[in-house]
VOGU-3710 file (C-alpha; in Angstrom, 3 decimals, decimal comma):
1> mtvavsvegl> 0,198/0,248/-0,359  1,373/3,228/-1,005  0,331/5,729/1,655  -0,519/9,624/0,858  -0,649/10,301/4,576  1,162/8,952/7,927  0,723/10,531/11,361  2,349/9,084/14,700  1,428/10,105/18,055  -0,079/13,500/16,717
11> tkdfgsfrav> -1,581/15,674/19,444  -2,037/19,466/19,579  -3,075/21,294/23,277  -4,703/24,665/23,122  -3,678/25,629/26,789  -4,918/22,958/28,885  -7,523/21,653/26,565  -6,259/18,394/24,023  -7,584/19,178/20,642  -6,098/16,217/19,318
21> ddltfdlpqg> -4,834/13,262/21,429  -2,020/10,898/19,787  -3,487/10,264/16,608  -2,077/7,404/14,558  -3,198/6,457/11,013  -2,550/5,987/7,460  -4,176/7,190/4,530  -3,630/5,038/1,532  -2,691/6,750/-1,720  -5,836/6,794/-4,479
31> dvigfvgpng> -8,582/6,145/-2,360  -11,721/8,607/-0,766  -11,080/9,064/2,803  -14,300/9,927/5,070  -12,643/11,838/7,723  -15,688/11,842/10,367  -16,414/12,417/14,353  -18,649/14,253/16,755  -19,045/18,159/16,361  -15,251/18,984/18,421
41> agksttirml> -13,818/15,823/18,074  -10,576/17,260/16,326  -11,399/17,170/12,537  -10,683/20,389/11,480  -8,000/21,073/13,925  -5,951/17,593/12,556  -6,521/19,079/8,974  -4,948/22,258/9,776  -1,758/20,500/11,519  -1,542/18,397/8,002
51> lglirptsgs> -1,630/21,858/5,869  1,195/23,308/8,387  -1,500/26,127/8,808  -0,817/25,258/12,686  1,595/23,409/14,332  1,399/20,225/16,740  2,165/20,576/20,352  3,667/16,666/20,043  4,048/13,697/17,623  4,749/13,784/13,748
61> grvfgdpisn> 3,104/13,056/10,532  4,039/13,156/6,867  2,367/13,566/3,797  3,956/11,969/0,540  6,771/11,131/2,331  7,494/14,912/3,771  7,257/15,927/7,007  4,289/18,530/8,030  6,875/20,671/9,692  7,704/21,387/6,206
71> ppaymdrvga> 4,629/22,730/4,316  6,547/23,927/1,515  8,179/20,164/0,454  4,794/19,069/-0,315  2,172/21,836/-0,774  2,439/21,587/-4,675  1,017/18,048/-4,146  -2,311/19,513/-2,311  -5,446/21,145/-3,106  -7,514/22,171/-0,003
81> lvesptlypq> -11,136/24,038/0,527  -11,051/24,620/4,394  -15,154/26,106/5,263  -16,996/28,212/2,281  -14,415/29,658/-0,355  -13,669/33,127/-0,694  -13,399/34,849/-3,793  -14,571/37,852/-5,310  -18,464/38,203/-5,643  -18,386/40,715/-9,112
91> lsgyrnllvl> -15,923/38,587/-10,753  -17,701/35,542/-12,602  -16,829/31,959/-11,760  -14,047/31,829/-14,696  -12,388/35,075/-14,351  -11,799/34,172/-10,189  -10,138/30,834/-11,180  -8,407/32,762/-14,008  -6,701/35,504/-11,400  -5,742/32,142/-8,958
101> allsglsetr> -4,274/30,377/-12,130  -2,449/33,617/-13,275  -0,724/33,956/-9,747  0,344/30,430/-9,266  2,044/30,767/-13,229  -0,579/28,255/-14,494  -2,417/28,564/-18,189  -5,741/29,419/-19,011  -6,446/25,895/-20,270  -6,036/24,557/-16,457
111> vdevldivgl> -9,342/26,795/-15,944  -11,502/25,145/-18,383  -10,499/22,111/-17,035  -11,305/22,135/-13,358  -14,693/23,564/-14,390  -15,465/20,854/-16,675  -14,268/18,568/-13,806  -16,537/20,499/-11,119  -19,690/20,514/-13,882  -19,664/24,458/-13,774
121> tdraqdrysd> -18,399/25,172/-17,646  -21,959/26,372/-18,447  -22,174/28,464/-15,628  -18,767/30,146/-15,780  -19,143/33,370/-16,634  -21,670/34,410/-14,223  -21,066/36,059/-11,588  -19,941/34,490/-8,295  -22,699/36,396/-6,111  -24,829/34,710/-8,433
131> yslgmkqrlg> -24,109/31,053/-7,335  -25,627/29,111/-5,365  -24,382/27,724/-2,440  -23,304/24,331/-3,774  -22,141/25,978/-7,076  -19,830/28,072/-4,833  -18,760/24,683/-3,080  -17,922/23,185/-6,333  -16,094/26,375/-7,469  -14,037/25,554/-4,285
141> iaaallqdpd> -12,697/22,631/-5,392  -12,288/23,751/-8,714  -9,545/26,411/-7,044  -8,160/23,805/-4,874  -7,743/21,247/-8,030  -6,425/23,751/-10,022  -2,725/22,783/-9,758  -3,775/19,084/-10,279  -2,962/18,097/-6,806  -2,034/14,953/-5,850
151> llildeptng> -4,119/14,676/-2,264  -7,535/17,235/-2,120  -8,467/17,793/1,206  -12,056/18,791/2,167  -13,361/20,246/5,418  -16,940/19,659/5,715  -17,464/20,618/1,641  -21,704/19,699/2,125  -22,146/22,198/5,169  -25,322/24,094/4,438
161> ldpagtvemr> -26,194/22,046/0,615  -29,810/21,239/0,183  -30,367/17,886/-1,225  -29,604/18,323/-5,040  -26,093/20,098/-3,830  -25,589/17,434/-1,604  -25,612/14,432/-4,298  -23,864/16,737/-6,877  -20,955/17,016/-4,201  -21,358/13,111/-3,668
171> nllrglgaag> -21,371/12,329/-7,538  -17,809/15,060/-7,331  -15,885/13,128/-4,967  -16,449/9,696/-6,602  -15,335/10,894/-9,955  -12,159/12,383/-8,174  -10,972/8,590/-6,421  -11,975/7,416/-9,769  -9,574/9,894/-11,547  -7,085/8,564/-9,117
181> ttvmvsshll> -6,899/11,772/-6,610  -6,769/10,526/-3,021  -9,358/12,702/-1,556  -9,521/13,313/2,242  -13,347/14,615/3,054  -14,641/15,562/6,653  -18,623/15,194/7,171  -21,411/14,927/9,576  -23,169/13,640/6,753  -22,811/9,786/7,502
191> seiqaacdrl> -25,361/8,441/4,780  -22,925/10,816/1,835  -19,604/9,578/3,503  -20,821/6,004/3,116  -22,040/6,424/-0,737  -18,705/8,548/-1,401  -16,190/6,655/0,446  -13,402/3,879/0,071  -12,305/4,071/3,635  -13,150/5,696/7,080
201> vviqngrlvf> -11,024/7,657/9,977  -13,222/7,967/12,993  -12,187/9,973/15,906  -13,643/11,105/19,398  -12,354/13,536/21,623  -9,914/13,331/19,741  -8,552/10,375/19,790  -8,504/7,499/17,105  -11,957/4,842/17,177  -11,490/3,257/13,937
211> tgtidellgs> -9,698/3,179/10,762  -9,941/1,040/8,058  -12,797/0,449/5,211  -16,225/0,655/5,430  -16,814/-2,647/4,377  -14,654/-3,680/7,737  -16,553/-1,481/10,234  -19,980/-2,337/9,381  -18,733/-6,028/8,833  -17,776/-5,917/12,625
221> rqdrivavpe> -21,169/-5,764/13,584  -23,742/-7,940/14,891  -26,464/-9,424/12,192  -29,998/-8,250/13,118  -33,497/-9,542/11,752  -36,402/-7,213/11,631  -39,421/-8,685/12,158  -43,268/-7,114/12,109  -46,383/-8,686/12,916  -49,380/-8,255/10,942
231> ypsdlpavlt> -51,027/-6,966/13,753  -49,426/-4,243/16,461  -50,536/-6,003/19,467  -48,789/-8,873/18,332  -45,377/-6,699/19,088  -45,148/-8,259/22,597  -45,345/-11,819/21,357  -42,696/-11,534/19,237  -40,506/-9,959/21,722  -41,084/-12,711/24,509
241> iaagagreaa> -40,692/-15,771/21,404  -37,181/-13,827/21,024  -36,368/-13,927/24,338  -37,091/-17,197/24,971  -35,295/-18,573/22,139  -32,394/-16,687/23,710  -32,152/-14,014/21,718  -31,697/-10,424/22,333  -34,889/-8,126/20,978  -36,001/-4,614/21,468
251> eidgaarila> -39,021/-2,588/19,773  -37,727/-0,195/17,583  -40,396/2,112/15,553  -43,225/-0,731/15,557  -41,147/-3,601/14,790  -38,825/-6,112/16,467  -34,730/-5,839/16,138  -33,334/-9,072/17,331  -29,788/-9,997/17,516  -29,471/-12,867/15,361
261> piewaadlnr> -28,007/-14,154/11,897  -30,743/-13,911/8,942  -30,573/-17,732/9,290  -32,619/-18,172/12,079  -35,722/-15,805/10,779  -36,816/-19,269/9,260  -37,318/-20,456/12,876  -38,707/-16,896/14,090  -41,272/-17,480/11,637  -42,078/-20,845/12,786
271> lataagvtlr> -42,181/-20,213/16,108  -44,295/-17,015/15,601  -46,936/-19,179/13,366  -46,863/-21,880/16,273  -47,695/-18,626/18,578  -50,588/-17,559/16,441  -48,826/-14,656/14,979  -48,675/-13,772/11,908  -45,370/-11,637/10,369  -45,948/-9,649/7,801
281> elrpdavdle> -42,209/-8,325/7,122  -39,159/-10,731/8,105  -35,712/-9,222/7,233  -31,924/-8,647/7,469  -31,734/-5,406/9,356  -30,298/-2,953/6,718  -26,318/-2,220/7,416  -26,361/1,496/7,961  -22,963/3,937/8,707  -24,917/5,659/10,939
291> eaflemtetq> -25,736/3,397/13,374  -22,544/1,380/13,259  -20,776/4,956/14,220  -23,106/6,243/16,880  -22,853/2,911/18,552  -18,742/3,065/18,215  -18,229/6,433/19,254  -20,791/5,885/22,549  -18,715/2,950/23,806  -15,805/5,347/23,434
301> grsdt> -17,090/7,823/25,031  -18,462/5,704/28,187  -14,571/4,342/28,066  -13,581/7,941/28,335  -15,649/8,237/31,346
//
C-alpha cells in the first residue's frame, strides 16, 4: 500500500484543552477517505496541522513522505478547501479561477479543465455572487484542483447544501477518486460518506476510534433481524418469542429488532406461527453507517468516563 498521509502520535493542545490526542493512522494513496467524528472531535484541527496552518504540540506526520513540519516540501501536491471558499463576488467563476491560475503560473487551459471537472462549464461566465451555495462549493473545489493535486483535503464541503447540492458533491468526490486523486473529506453527513468514500478514519475527543474500510466497520456489526407482525398488538409476543429462544430483542419504530443471524429468520417464522402470530415483514436489518458510528462513539465515550 502506497501511503499518501501518515501521522504518528499527533497531538495538539490549546492551553489546558487537548484538541487532538495521540492520533496515529495512514491514508492510502488513491482512495476517497471519510474523516468523521462528532462536533469538537478534532477533525478541523488535524486537517490544519496537515496543511501546515498550525503546529502540533507533539507527534509527527508526513504527506507523501515529507514531514508536516516542512509544508513547502509537499504543498504543491495538495489542494484544500477549508470551510467556505472566499472569492471575488463581482467576478465570474471563470475570472476568479483565472486570477488564481495566473498567480500560480498556470495556463488558462487549466481553468477550463477544472470547470469541466466540477460541472460548472455552463455557468463559468456567471458572477460568483449569483452562484448557489452548492455552486460556490464546487468552484472552491475547482480552485483547489487548479494545480492538479495528488491529495485533495475538504473540510465539511457539504455544509449548508440542499439535497441536490449534496448529491452533486457526492458524485464529484466519486469522480475525483475514480480519476486517481486521493481525497480526504470530513463531514457530518454519514450517509453521504458511506455513498462516496472507500475508507474511514473515525475520531472521538481527539482520539482514534477506528481506521479501515467501510466494509470492515460494517462487517464487525452483529447480524440483526427485523420482524413486523401483521397486528401491532402482537409485537410483545414477538419479543417474548425471541427472548424465549435466547435472542436479544428490542422494539424500534413498531418492529422487533432481534440480534440473530438471518438464517434464524426461518425459525422465528415457525415459532411465531405456532404462537398464532402472523409476520407481515421479516428481513435482515439494513447495514447503516450512521448507526454503527453512533454505537462506536457512544462506546468510546463511556470508556473515557
